[in-house]
One Martini backbone bead per residue (centre of mass of N, CA, C, O) as a GRO file, in nm:
protein
  540
    1MET     BB    1   2.278   1.210  -0.720
    2ARG     BB    2   2.086   1.432  -0.910
    3VAL     BB    3   2.135   1.758  -1.049
    4PHE     BB    4   1.906   1.926  -1.263
    5GLY     BB    5   1.861   2.182  -1.504
    6GLU     BB    6   1.831   2.481  -1.676
    7GLN     BB    7   2.047   2.475  -1.922
    8LYS     BB    8   1.970   2.729  -2.083
    9ARG     BB    9   1.977   2.939  -1.858
   10LEU     BB   10   2.277   2.860  -1.744
   11GLY     BB   11   2.473   2.708  -1.973
   12VAL     BB   12   2.462   2.429  -1.812
   13ALA     BB   13   2.528   2.096  -1.702
   14LEU     BB   14   2.497   1.997  -1.382
   15ASP     BB   15   2.555   1.668  -1.436
   16SER     BB   16   2.861   1.740  -1.604
   17ILE     BB   17   2.983   1.883  -1.362
   18ASP     BB   18   3.203   1.987  -1.127
   19TRP     BB   19   3.226   2.008  -0.793
   20THR     BB   20   3.334   2.187  -0.515
   21LEU     BB   21   3.516   2.135  -0.234
   22GLU     BB   22   3.465   2.299   0.081
   23LYS     BB   23   3.388   2.071   0.305
   24LYS     BB   24   3.500   1.872   0.538
   25PRO     BB   25   3.499   1.650   0.754
   26SER     BB   26   3.471   1.648   1.117
   27ALA     BB   27   3.442   1.626   1.456
   28SER     BB   28   3.185   1.854   1.434
   29ARG     BB   29   3.141   1.770   1.114
   30GLN     BB   30   2.917   1.525   0.955
   31SER     BB   31   2.999   1.671   0.661
   32VAL     BB   32   2.957   1.771   0.306
   33VAL     BB   33   3.063   2.030   0.086
   34PHE     BB   34   2.930   2.174  -0.216
   35VAL     BB   35   3.024   2.380  -0.507
   36LEU     BB   36   2.857   2.604  -0.763
   37ASP     BB   37   2.963   2.848  -1.013
   38ILE     BB   38   2.710   3.044  -1.189
   39GLU     BB   39   2.707   3.354  -1.278
   40GLY     BB   40   2.705   3.411  -0.950
   41ALA     BB   41   2.570   3.150  -0.884
   42VAL     BB   42   2.554   2.971  -0.574
   43LEU     BB   43   2.576   2.631  -0.522
   44ARG     BB   44   2.468   2.412  -0.248
   45LYS     BB   45   2.589   2.096  -0.111
   46GLU     BB   46   2.479   1.905   0.168
   47VAL     BB   47   2.616   1.590   0.316
   48PHE     BB   48   2.467   1.340   0.514
   49LEU     BB   49   2.574   1.047   0.704
   50GLU     BB   50   2.452   0.799   0.871
   51ARG     BB   51   2.594   0.574   1.076
   52GLU     BB   52   2.293   0.451   1.126
   53GLY     BB   53   2.185   0.340   0.810
   54TYR     BB   54   2.034   0.443   0.466
   55ALA     BB   55   2.082   0.769   0.482
   56PHE     BB   56   2.068   1.078   0.324
   57GLN     BB   57   2.137   1.416   0.391
   58VAL     BB   58   2.010   1.690   0.185
   59GLY     BB   59   2.127   2.023   0.095
   60LEU     BB   60   1.981   2.303  -0.099
   61SER     BB   61   2.137   2.602  -0.227
   62ALA     BB   62   2.108   2.964  -0.317
   63SER     BB   63   2.331   3.229  -0.427
   64GLY     BB   64   2.381   3.587  -0.515
   65GLU     BB   65   2.462   3.867  -0.777
   66GLY     BB   66   2.352   3.790  -1.023
   67PRO     BB   67   2.097   3.728  -1.266
   68HIS     BB   68   1.969   3.505  -1.050
   69SER     BB   69   1.891   3.701  -0.845
   70GLY     BB   70   1.570   3.645  -0.707
   71ASN     BB   71   1.526   3.379  -0.844
   72THR     BB   72   1.380   3.070  -0.982
   73LEU     BB   73   1.474   2.744  -0.986
   74HIS     BB   74   1.406   2.456  -1.195
   75LEU     BB   75   1.459   2.146  -1.070
   76ARG     BB   76   1.626   1.822  -1.043
   77VAL     BB   77   1.597   1.519  -0.855
   78ALA     BB   78   1.789   1.202  -0.871
   79THR     BB   79   1.893   0.864  -0.877
   80GLY     BB   80   2.064   0.779  -1.149
   81GLY     BB   81   2.047   0.466  -1.201
   82GLY     BB   82   2.161   0.232  -0.978
   83ILE     BB   83   1.982  -0.005  -1.090
   84GLN     BB   84   2.010  -0.299  -1.242
   85LYS     BB   85   1.931  -0.518  -1.466
   86VAL     BB   86   1.737  -0.825  -1.393
   87LYS     BB   87   1.663  -1.136  -1.460
   88ASP     BB   88   1.312  -1.215  -1.399
   89ALA     BB   89   1.018  -1.406  -1.423
   90PHE     BB   90   0.859  -1.258  -1.139
   91TYR     BB   91   1.037  -0.978  -1.171
   92ARG     BB   92   1.030  -0.646  -1.256
   93ASN     BB   93   1.356  -0.517  -1.308
   94PRO     BB   94   1.355  -0.218  -1.283
   95PHE     BB   95   1.179   0.041  -1.114
   96THR     BB   96   0.936   0.308  -1.118
   97ALA     BB   97   0.791   0.563  -0.882
   98ALA     BB   98   0.478   0.756  -0.796
   99PRO     BB   99   0.313   0.892  -0.550
  100LEU     BB  100  -0.028   1.003  -0.496
  101MET     BB  101  -0.177   1.252  -0.329
  102GLU     BB  102  -0.480   1.252  -0.099
  103HIS     BB  103  -0.559   1.399   0.179
  104GLY     BB  104  -0.266   1.298   0.308
  105GLU     BB  105  -0.273   1.037   0.108
  106VAL     BB  106  -0.221   0.760  -0.067
  107ASP     BB  107  -0.396   0.698  -0.375
  108SER     BB  108  -0.148   0.618  -0.570
  109MET     BB  109   0.060   0.384  -0.781
  110GLU     BB  110   0.286   0.439  -1.030
  111ILE     BB  111   0.437   0.194  -1.243
  112PHE     BB  112   0.763   0.157  -1.412
  113ASN     BB  113   0.867  -0.057  -1.685
  114PRO     BB  114   1.114  -0.130  -1.917
  115SER     BB  115   0.901  -0.277  -2.151
  116GLY     BB  116   0.893  -0.350  -2.449
  117LYS     BB  117   0.801  -0.070  -2.598
  118LEU     BB  118   0.973   0.198  -2.618
  119PRO     BB  119   1.006   0.514  -2.593
  120ASP     BB  120   1.109   0.787  -2.775
  121ARG     BB  121   1.146   0.930  -2.499
  122ARG     BB  122   1.403   0.850  -2.280
  123ASP     BB  123   1.398   1.119  -2.094
  124LEU     BB  124   1.054   1.080  -2.119
  125ALA     BB  125   0.863   0.829  -2.045
  126VAL     BB  126   0.739   0.950  -1.765
  127ARG     BB  127   0.465   1.149  -1.626
  128TRP     BB  128   0.406   1.318  -1.325
  129LYS     BB  129   0.114   1.471  -1.147
  130GLY     BB  130   0.130   1.620  -0.820
  131GLU     BB  131   0.138   1.494  -0.503
  132ILE     BB  132   0.476   1.404  -0.415
  133PRO     BB  133   0.656   1.242  -0.150
  134TYR     BB  134   0.805   1.038  -0.350
  135ILE     BB  135   1.075   0.865  -0.516
  136ILE     BB  136   1.122   0.554  -0.709
  137GLU     BB  137   1.383   0.306  -0.716
  138GLY     BB  138   1.356  -0.042  -0.791
  139SER     BB  139   1.352  -0.376  -0.675
  140LYS     BB  140   1.314  -0.677  -0.534
  141TYR     BB  141   1.519  -0.570  -0.265
  142PHE     BB  142   1.560  -0.258  -0.358
  143LEU     BB  143   1.619   0.101  -0.275
  144SER     BB  144   1.563   0.431  -0.427
  145VAL     BB  145   1.494   0.719  -0.228
  146ILE     BB  146   1.330   1.036  -0.257
  147ARG     BB  147   1.270   1.282   0.019
  148PRO     BB  148   1.107   1.552   0.090
  149LEU     BB  149   1.110   1.756   0.397
  150ASP     BB  150   0.920   2.022   0.315
  151GLN     BB  151   0.810   1.949   0.017
  152SER     BB  152   0.649   1.834  -0.235
  153PHE     BB  153   0.641   1.718  -0.524
  154ARG     BB  154   0.474   1.817  -0.846
  155SER     BB  155   0.674   1.633  -1.020
  156ALA     BB  156   0.762   1.356  -1.245
  157VAL     BB  157   1.036   1.163  -1.396
  158THR     BB  158   1.125   0.920  -1.646
  159GLU     BB  159   1.423   0.734  -1.742
  160VAL     BB  160   1.610   0.563  -1.994
  161LEU     BB  161   1.897   0.362  -1.975
  162PHE     BB  162   2.182   0.277  -2.177
  163ASP     BB  163   2.377   0.013  -2.324
  164GLU     BB  164   2.603   0.047  -2.570
  165GLU     BB  165   2.740  -0.222  -2.569
  166ASP     BB  166   2.489  -0.397  -2.580
  167ARG     BB  167   2.382  -0.284  -2.832
  168ARG     BB  168   2.617  -0.347  -3.021
  169GLU     BB  169   2.609  -0.649  -2.978
  170LYS     BB  170   2.320  -0.692  -3.089
  171VAL     BB  171   2.350  -0.559  -3.370
  172LEU     BB  172   2.653  -0.705  -3.449
  173GLY     BB  173   2.576  -0.991  -3.416
  174GLY     BB  174   2.733  -1.237  -3.633
  175LEU     BB  175   2.952  -1.067  -3.752
  176SER     BB  176   3.215  -0.985  -3.915
  177PRO     BB  177   3.464  -0.765  -3.907
  178GLU     BB  178   3.410  -0.655  -4.193
  179GLU     BB  179   3.109  -0.603  -4.160
  180ILE     BB  180   3.130  -0.408  -3.920
  181THR     BB  181   3.303  -0.190  -4.059
  182ARG     BB  182   3.093  -0.132  -4.286
  183MET     BB  183   2.849  -0.063  -4.106
  184LEU     BB  184   2.974   0.171  -3.939
  185ALA     BB  185   3.040   0.347  -4.192
  186VAL     BB  186   2.751   0.389  -4.278
  187ALA     BB  187   2.627   0.494  -4.015
  188ARG     BB  188   2.822   0.734  -3.986
  189ALA     BB  189   2.765   0.870  -4.246
  190GLN     BB  190   2.461   0.915  -4.205
  191ALA     BB  191   2.497   1.095  -3.940
  192ASP     BB  192   2.698   1.316  -4.056
  193LEU     BB  193   2.519   1.407  -4.302
  194ASN     BB  194   2.258   1.481  -4.155
  195GLN     BB  195   2.402   1.709  -3.986
  196SER     BB  196   2.539   1.880  -4.221
  197LEU     BB  197   2.276   1.899  -4.421
  198GLY     BB  198   1.981   1.877  -4.267
  199ARG     BB  199   1.938   1.589  -4.416
  200PRO     BB  200   1.870   1.314  -4.576
  201PRO     BB  201   2.072   1.130  -4.732
  202SER     BB  202   2.184   0.977  -4.999
  203SER     BB  203   2.307   0.692  -5.129
  204GLU     BB  204   2.545   0.830  -5.271
  205GLU     BB  205   2.653   0.998  -5.029
  206VAL     BB  206   2.710   0.749  -4.852
  207ALA     BB  207   2.896   0.592  -5.036
  208ALA     BB  208   3.118   0.812  -5.056
  209GLU     BB  209   3.174   0.831  -4.746
  210ALA     BB  210   3.218   0.503  -4.706
  211GLY     BB  211   3.345   0.352  -4.959
  212VAL     BB  212   3.091   0.246  -5.137
  213THR     BB  213   2.856   0.128  -5.286
  214ARG     BB  214   2.520   0.188  -5.348
  215LYS     BB  215   2.420  -0.100  -5.307
  216ASP     BB  216   2.570  -0.148  -5.034
  217ALA     BB  217   2.449   0.083  -4.881
  218LEU     BB  218   2.158  -0.005  -4.882
  219LYS     BB  219   2.188  -0.282  -4.764
  220ILE     BB  220   2.336  -0.209  -4.491
  221TRP     BB  221   2.129   0.006  -4.392
  222GLY     BB  222   1.893  -0.195  -4.378
  223ASP     BB  223   2.025  -0.393  -4.186
  224TYR     BB  224   2.076  -0.194  -3.955
  225ARG     BB  225   1.777  -0.119  -3.897
  226ASP     BB  226   1.669  -0.394  -3.837
  227ARG     BB  227   1.863  -0.460  -3.600
  228SER     BB  228   1.781  -0.203  -3.431
  229ASN     BB  229   1.469  -0.260  -3.401
  230LYS     BB  230   1.502  -0.551  -3.271
  231THR     BB  231   1.744  -0.486  -3.038
  232GLY     BB  232   1.810  -0.181  -2.936
  233LYS     BB  233   1.556  -0.139  -2.744
  234LYS     BB  234   1.663  -0.374  -2.532
  235SER     BB  235   1.929  -0.199  -2.404
  236TRP     BB  236   1.847  -0.161  -2.131
  237LEU     BB  237   1.974  -0.092  -1.780
  238LYS     BB  238   1.810   0.157  -1.669
  239ALA     BB  239   1.621   0.354  -1.417
  240SER     BB  240   1.517   0.688  -1.379
  241VAL     BB  241   1.414   0.934  -1.115
  242ALA     BB  242   1.248   1.252  -1.100
  243GLY     BB  243   1.212   1.558  -0.912
  244ASP     BB  244   1.045   1.857  -0.886
  245PHE     BB  245   1.199   2.183  -0.790
  246PRO     BB  246   1.231   2.473  -0.623
  247LEU     BB  247   1.506   2.737  -0.630
  248TYR     BB  248   1.612   2.994  -0.448
  249VAL     BB  249   1.791   3.300  -0.518
  250ALA     BB  250   1.969   3.461  -0.308
  251GLY     BB  251   2.070   3.747  -0.211
  252PRO     BB  252   2.300   3.945  -0.050
  253ARG     BB  253   2.061   4.011   0.197
  254GLU     BB  254   1.997   3.708   0.200
  255LYS     BB  255   1.884   3.404   0.321
  256ALA     BB  256   1.964   3.085   0.247
  257GLU     BB  257   1.731   2.842   0.154
  258ALA     BB  258   1.697   2.520   0.210
  259ARG     BB  259   1.661   2.213   0.046
  260SER     BB  260   1.533   1.909   0.182
  261PHE     BB  261   1.668   1.569   0.175
  262GLN     BB  262   1.602   1.221   0.142
  263TRP     BB  263   1.836   0.929   0.089
  264PHE     BB  264   1.740   0.614   0.018
  265VAL     BB  265   1.968   0.325   0.049
  266GLY     BB  266   1.819   0.000   0.047
  267PRO     BB  267   1.627  -0.211   0.174
  268LYS     BB  268   1.300  -0.390   0.125
  269ASP     BB  269   1.240  -0.358   0.460
  270PRO     BB  270   1.003  -0.302   0.686
  271ALA     BB  271   1.177  -0.287   0.942
  272VAL     BB  272   1.336  -0.044   0.827
  273LEU     BB  273   1.113   0.150   0.700
  274GLU     BB  274   0.949   0.188   0.984
  275ASP     BB  275   1.130   0.394   1.060
  276MET     BB  276   1.091   0.716   1.156
  277ARG     BB  277   1.316   0.844   0.981
  278TYR     BB  278   1.142   0.747   0.694
  279GLY     BB  279   0.852   0.782   0.746
  280ASP     BB  280   0.641   0.647   0.477
  281LEU     BB  281   0.820   0.395   0.358
  282GLY     BB  282   0.668   0.133   0.483
  283GLU     BB  283   0.449   0.140   0.233
  284ILE     BB  284   0.586   0.030  -0.018
  285PRO     BB  285   0.578  -0.284  -0.032
  286GLY     BB  286   0.268  -0.289  -0.068
  287LEU     BB  287   0.240  -0.111  -0.319
  288VAL     BB  288   0.456  -0.270  -0.518
  289ASP     BB  289   0.369  -0.588  -0.425
  290TYR     BB  290   0.042  -0.618  -0.297
  291GLU     BB  291  -0.130  -0.368  -0.481
  292THR     BB  292  -0.101  -0.409  -0.825
  293SER     BB  293  -0.373  -0.587  -0.834
  294PHE     BB  294  -0.671  -0.739  -0.829
  295PHE     BB  295  -0.596  -1.013  -0.741
  296TYR     BB  296  -0.467  -0.929  -0.475
  297ARG     BB  297  -0.708  -0.773  -0.362
  298MET     BB  298  -0.906  -1.016  -0.357
  299PHE     BB  299  -0.690  -1.175  -0.137
  300PHE     BB  300  -0.556  -0.964   0.066
  301THR     BB  301  -0.238  -0.934   0.034
  302GLY     BB  302  -0.174  -0.669   0.195
  303ALA     BB  303  -0.231  -0.840   0.470
  304VAL     BB  304  -0.127  -1.140   0.438
  305ALA     BB  305   0.176  -1.120   0.368
  306PRO     BB  306   0.273  -0.968   0.631
  307PHE     BB  307   0.163  -1.184   0.827
  308ILE     BB  308   0.334  -1.419   0.726
  309LEU     BB  309   0.607  -1.286   0.785
  310SER     BB  310   0.559  -1.253   1.089
  311VAL     BB  311   0.528  -1.564   1.145
  312LEU     BB  312   0.804  -1.646   1.024
  313SER     BB  313   0.969  -1.465   1.218
  314PHE     BB  314   0.883  -1.605   1.476
  315LEU     BB  315   0.972  -1.903   1.393
  316HIS     BB  316   1.265  -1.826   1.339
  317GLY     BB  317   1.329  -1.750   1.638
  318ILE     BB  318   1.291  -2.058   1.727
  319PHE     BB  319   1.447  -2.241   1.474
  320GLY     BB  320   1.661  -2.078   1.282
  321ASN     BB  321   1.468  -2.154   1.012
  322TRP     BB  322   1.286  -2.093   0.732
  323GLY     BB  323   1.198  -2.372   0.640
  324TRP     BB  324   1.080  -2.463   0.911
  325ALA     BB  325   0.877  -2.229   0.931
  326ILE     BB  326   0.709  -2.313   0.695
  327VAL     BB  327   0.630  -2.592   0.802
  328VAL     BB  328   0.502  -2.498   1.071
  329MET     BB  329   0.292  -2.307   0.944
  330THR     BB  330   0.145  -2.527   0.783
  331LEU     BB  331   0.055  -2.687   1.022
  332LEU     BB  332  -0.101  -2.466   1.172
  333LEU     BB  333  -0.304  -2.419   0.944
  334ARG     BB  334  -0.427  -2.710   0.944
  335MET     BB  335  -0.526  -2.696   1.234
  336VAL     BB  336  -0.711  -2.449   1.203
  337LEU     BB  337  -0.879  -2.598   0.949
  338PHE     BB  338  -0.997  -2.862   1.057
  339PRO     BB  339  -1.283  -2.803   1.137
  340VAL     BB  340  -1.361  -2.711   0.856
  341THR     BB  341  -1.289  -2.980   0.712
  342ARG     BB  342  -1.484  -3.159   0.881
  343HIS     BB  343  -1.738  -3.024   0.794
  344SER     BB  344  -1.702  -3.065   0.493
  345GLN     BB  345  -1.711  -3.376   0.505
  346LEU     BB  346  -1.992  -3.403   0.614
  347LYS     BB  347  -2.135  -3.260   0.379
  348MET     BB  348  -2.020  -3.447   0.153
  349ALA     BB  349  -2.140  -3.711   0.263
  350GLU     BB  350  -2.431  -3.626   0.257
  351HIS     BB  351  -2.445  -3.559  -0.043
  352GLY     BB  352  -2.344  -3.842  -0.142
  353ALA     BB  353  -2.591  -4.000  -0.018
  354ARG     BB  354  -2.812  -3.860  -0.179
  355THR     BB  355  -2.710  -3.922  -0.459
  356ALA     BB  356  -2.692  -4.231  -0.437
  357LYS     BB  357  -3.012  -4.268  -0.407
  358VAL     BB  358  -3.057  -4.131  -0.716
  359LYS     BB  359  -2.879  -4.282  -0.931
  360PRO     BB  360  -3.085  -4.443  -1.105
  361GLN     BB  361  -3.227  -4.186  -1.208
  362LEU     BB  362  -2.967  -4.058  -1.338
  363ASP     BB  363  -2.926  -4.280  -1.541
  364ARG     BB  364  -3.187  -4.267  -1.688
  365ILE     BB  365  -3.160  -3.977  -1.778
  366SER     BB  366  -2.893  -4.014  -1.943
  367LYS     BB  367  -3.013  -4.225  -2.141
  368GLU     BB  368  -3.272  -4.074  -2.242
  369PHE     BB  369  -3.088  -3.783  -2.282
  370ALA     BB  370  -2.822  -3.819  -2.465
  371ASP     BB  371  -2.921  -3.606  -2.714
  372ASP     BB  372  -3.014  -3.389  -2.466
  373PRO     BB  373  -2.855  -3.184  -2.265
  374LYS     BB  374  -3.069  -2.979  -2.171
  375ARG     BB  375  -3.282  -3.178  -2.069
  376ARG     BB  376  -3.083  -3.335  -1.876
  377GLN     BB  377  -3.043  -3.096  -1.696
  378GLU     BB  378  -3.332  -3.038  -1.617
  379GLU     BB  379  -3.400  -3.320  -1.483
  380THR     BB  380  -3.177  -3.315  -1.281
  381MET     BB  381  -3.269  -3.057  -1.122
  382LYS     BB  382  -3.557  -3.168  -1.060
  383LEU     BB  383  -3.450  -3.403  -0.885
  384TYR     BB  384  -3.302  -3.243  -0.680
  385ARG     BB  385  -3.552  -3.067  -0.576
  386GLU     BB  386  -3.720  -3.306  -0.479
  387ASN     BB  387  -3.464  -3.416  -0.289
  388LYS     BB  388  -3.304  -3.179  -0.167
  389ILE     BB  389  -3.039  -3.123  -0.352
  390THR     BB  390  -2.739  -2.950  -0.251
  391PRO     BB  391  -2.459  -2.818  -0.277
  392PRO     BB  392  -2.213  -2.767  -0.060
  393LEU     BB  393  -2.078  -2.464   0.039
  394GLY     BB  394  -1.834  -2.598   0.225
  395GLY     BB  395  -1.659  -2.779   0.044
  396CYS     BB  396  -1.448  -2.532  -0.062
  397LEU     BB  397  -1.347  -2.375   0.194
  398PRO     BB  398  -1.055  -2.471   0.253
  399ILE     BB  399  -0.945  -2.373  -0.016
  400LEU     BB  400  -1.026  -2.083   0.000
  401LEU     BB  401  -0.866  -2.025   0.271
  402GLN     BB  402  -0.572  -2.115   0.134
  403PHE     BB  403  -0.538  -1.916  -0.098
  404PRO     BB  404  -0.444  -1.663   0.030
  405VAL     BB  405  -0.191  -1.789   0.141
  406PHE     BB  406  -0.064  -1.867  -0.130
  407VAL     BB  407  -0.066  -1.579  -0.251
  408GLY     BB  408   0.092  -1.445  -0.014
  409LEU     BB  409   0.346  -1.620  -0.041
  410PHE     BB  410   0.405  -1.559  -0.334
  411ALA     BB  411   0.450  -1.254  -0.286
  412ALA     BB  412   0.659  -1.264  -0.060
  413LEU     BB  413   0.875  -1.442  -0.222
  414ARG     BB  414   0.898  -1.245  -0.461
  415SER     BB  415   1.016  -0.984  -0.248
  416SER     BB  416   1.149  -1.085   0.013
  417ILE     BB  417   1.448  -1.029   0.185
  418ILE     BB  418   1.443  -1.238   0.432
  419LEU     BB  419   1.483  -1.494   0.222
  420ARG     BB  420   1.745  -1.413   0.116
  421GLN     BB  421   1.983  -1.659   0.118
  422GLU     BB  422   1.811  -1.879   0.264
  423PRO     BB  423   1.839  -2.173   0.407
  424TRP     BB  424   1.759  -2.508   0.474
  425MET     BB  425   1.863  -2.800   0.319
  426GLY     BB  426   2.113  -2.913   0.166
  427TRP     BB  427   2.068  -2.779  -0.162
  428VAL     BB  428   1.903  -2.563  -0.012
  429THR     BB  429   2.034  -2.213  -0.018
  430ASP     BB  430   1.755  -2.065  -0.145
  431LEU     BB  431   1.424  -1.982  -0.093
  432SER     BB  432   1.407  -1.745  -0.326
  433ARG     BB  433   1.484  -1.989  -0.516
  434PRO     BB  434   1.551  -2.229  -0.698
  435ASP     BB  435   1.692  -2.531  -0.588
  436ALA     BB  436   1.908  -2.657  -0.796
  437LEU     BB  437   2.033  -2.955  -0.799
  438ILE     BB  438   2.097  -2.891  -1.115
  439ASP     BB  439   2.324  -2.707  -1.303
  440PHE     BB  440   2.338  -2.611  -1.651
  441GLY     BB  441   2.433  -2.296  -1.723
  442GLY     BB  442   2.160  -2.303  -1.896
  443PRO     BB  443   1.975  -2.362  -2.143
  444VAL     BB  444   1.862  -2.641  -2.285
  445ALA     BB  445   1.674  -2.495  -2.502
  446ASP     BB  446   1.553  -2.314  -2.793
  447LEU     BB  447   1.249  -2.344  -2.644
  448PRO     BB  448   0.970  -2.372  -2.532
  449LEU     BB  449   1.023  -2.371  -2.183
  450LEU     BB  450   1.328  -2.470  -2.216
  451SER     BB  451   1.457  -2.177  -2.209
  452SER     BB  452   1.396  -2.159  -1.876
  453MET     BB  453   1.579  -2.418  -1.829
  454THR     BB  454   1.867  -2.413  -1.606
  455SER     BB  455   1.748  -2.638  -1.412
  456PHE     BB  456   1.714  -2.890  -1.165
  457ASN     BB  457   1.400  -2.907  -1.000
  458LEU     BB  458   1.267  -3.099  -0.747
  459LEU     BB  459   1.039  -2.973  -0.570
  460PRO     BB  460   0.816  -2.937  -0.796
  461LEU     BB  461   0.795  -3.248  -0.845
  462VAL     BB  462   0.709  -3.329  -0.566
  463MET     BB  463   0.462  -3.154  -0.548
  464VAL     BB  464   0.299  -3.298  -0.776
  465VAL     BB  465   0.299  -3.584  -0.670
  466LEU     BB  466   0.155  -3.515  -0.395
  467TRP     BB  467  -0.090  -3.380  -0.510
  468VAL     BB  468  -0.197  -3.619  -0.677
  469PHE     BB  469  -0.208  -3.822  -0.443
  470HIS     BB  470  -0.399  -3.664  -0.274
  471GLN     BB  471  -0.634  -3.669  -0.467
  472LYS     BB  472  -0.656  -3.977  -0.500
  473SER     BB  473  -0.715  -4.021  -0.178
  474MET     BB  474  -0.980  -3.904  -0.239
  475PRO     BB  475  -1.299  -3.901  -0.249
  476LYS     BB  476  -1.524  -3.972  -0.489
  477PRO     BB  477  -1.762  -3.819  -0.643
  478THR     BB  478  -2.123  -3.884  -0.722
  479ASP     BB  479  -2.152  -3.630  -0.851
  480PRO     BB  480  -2.131  -3.532  -1.174
  481GLN     BB  481  -2.025  -3.239  -1.147
  482GLN     BB  482  -1.805  -3.304  -0.937
  483ALA     BB  483  -1.664  -3.521  -1.106
  484GLN     BB  484  -1.575  -3.321  -1.325
  485MET     BB  485  -1.421  -3.134  -1.140
  486HIS     BB  486  -1.223  -3.341  -1.048
  487LYS     BB  487  -1.089  -3.392  -1.320
  488MET     BB  488  -0.983  -3.107  -1.357
  489MET     BB  489  -0.816  -3.088  -1.085
  490THR     BB  490  -0.588  -3.298  -1.184
  491TRP     BB  491  -0.432  -3.068  -1.369
  492MET     BB  492  -0.327  -2.856  -1.168
  493PRO     BB  493  -0.050  -2.955  -1.076
  494ILE     BB  494   0.077  -2.952  -1.345
  495MET     BB  495   0.032  -2.651  -1.408
  496PHE     BB  496   0.185  -2.548  -1.159
  497GLY     BB  497   0.453  -2.695  -1.212
  498VAL     BB  498   0.518  -2.520  -1.464
  499LEU     BB  499   0.480  -2.228  -1.353
  500LEU     BB  500   0.672  -2.301  -1.076
  501TYR     BB  501   0.953  -2.419  -1.149
  502ASN     BB  502   1.112  -2.117  -1.117
  503TYR     BB  503   1.045  -2.084  -0.825
  504ALA     BB  504   1.044  -2.065  -0.512
  505ALA     BB  505   1.129  -2.310  -0.279
  506GLY     BB  506   0.925  -2.218  -0.052
  507LEU     BB  507   0.652  -2.285  -0.204
  508SER     BB  508   0.705  -2.580  -0.244
  509LEU     BB  509   0.737  -2.650   0.056
  510TYR     BB  510   0.452  -2.570   0.128
  511MET     BB  511   0.305  -2.776  -0.070
  512ILE     BB  512   0.438  -3.030   0.036
  513THR     BB  513   0.335  -3.013   0.321
  514SER     BB  514   0.035  -2.985   0.267
  515SER     BB  515   0.007  -3.261   0.112
  516GLY     BB  516   0.130  -3.441   0.331
  517LEU     BB  517  -0.085  -3.374   0.543
  518GLY     BB  518  -0.325  -3.459   0.374
  519ILE     BB  519  -0.241  -3.764   0.359
  520ILE     BB  520  -0.238  -3.821   0.654
  521GLU     BB  521  -0.531  -3.751   0.706
  522THR     BB  522  -0.653  -3.959   0.516
  523ARG     BB  523  -0.503  -4.225   0.632
  524PHE     BB  524  -0.542  -4.170   0.963
  525VAL     BB  525  -0.777  -3.994   1.061
  526ARG     BB  526  -1.002  -4.148   0.900
  527LYS     BB  527  -0.950  -4.428   1.024
  528HIS     BB  528  -0.998  -4.325   1.337
  529TRP     BB  529  -1.208  -4.080   1.208
  530PRO     BB  530  -1.466  -4.128   1.056
  531VAL     BB  531  -1.699  -4.051   0.830
  532GLN     BB  532  -2.027  -4.051   0.874
  533THR     BB  533  -2.298  -4.169   0.713
  534PRO     BB  534  -2.579  -4.020   0.682
  535SER     BB  535  -2.898  -4.005   0.707
  536THR     BB  536  -3.163  -3.978   0.431
  537GLY     BB  537  -3.400  -3.965   0.584
  538GLY     BB  538  -3.629  -3.765   0.530
  539ALA     BB  539  -3.604  -3.453   0.577
  540ALA     BB  540  -3.368  -3.197   0.500
   0.00000   0.00000   0.00000
């Protein structure tokens, strides 16, 4: 936890000098106090760690008789960039965020992830202004949150921290030791001369300083800049977020008033964050994971995903295994949707019977207007109107009702810590990761699609096979438009299989169970309880 700012005014960088230990914890005082004396202004930092929980309580105060007495320091408190970058195809982390308050409630949450082209000011990548109740540095499963306990931050900034060793490795990768030595000599000469001369040095000056020819200096410097531009900016390691706050320096006769902060460092688990000790932090998973896009909001993911997790938690309490909890949840969902599915089957059967009745006329229209698609469409619609044939609105209702569950489960498995490192059975030891029946230890090949394949994942393949088989087992629609849609839908399993090949095994397990239950329903339920083709005589 960094405290910094006012370097020009104070003459020192607060986050680069050591504070002095003033008081150690004791039997009566479960806290530690640090002090820092700067030109007569004494800063005090008292840190208390709860015995049970994930939060530090931090108090900051200032007092003194020096030139700063009676003035206000404008400082920053920051997370320090404690969460390192981890490569994840489905979750960009670490991220930083600052919620903005409006009328006492969080109005918006702006999230920053250092990807793509990085900003020129690495120490000021993003600035937020407004009433900010807390600042967040987070990842897929963990959070570092600083929450002021007395008054909100009025602004916040994010900075990107770099790994110099990683940057050096990427810039100099593939060069021989001799080439590395020459390149570093030229780069160092360029930097030193630029600082000492106050201007960009000439190629002759760089060559003389580095001990190489002018031609070599130009070539080496050009190569160094190209390598730096291509790879150097990708070498970010962490992202830190800081909140701005004022700190009054009390005079000799004044009582120093402390600014109080809570620093949460722990899991992004709603069950933990909803503890009253952590204030409004329970809203963070929803804000950063379930309501970050219009797509999620369209399918009510902010409500569906937490509900799914609560159902899974309840079933896990019964069965003691998260994998079987997903299987049972899917079974319960199919049972709940069965009346809707049955109604949809009846409507589809009725629509199919009406369409079959006019099929000879449809064939005649298709043949007569084979070269005029617009007229063919007009005549087909006219025939449908005359026979009062309309596509059943409830035909796709079961799929539409299941889609929010699919999206909600996708979002929940993407970031929920409760499924992290939780096994199912056999080789599936972590439902939040690909099942990895065979681990290749790295990419199969440096080619599109194959570069992301680091393991042989069996469950997505089983998912695709069962999904295709399920679609094949369903009755083929007689309506031309629906038949065309049916053909298009046959590609969906393959597309989803490719997109979700490296996704969490728990989602594949859900899809496998759903498709398997669908096949059972098609083969057995319909056999013993078939949908009767309704009579199409009379008015519709």
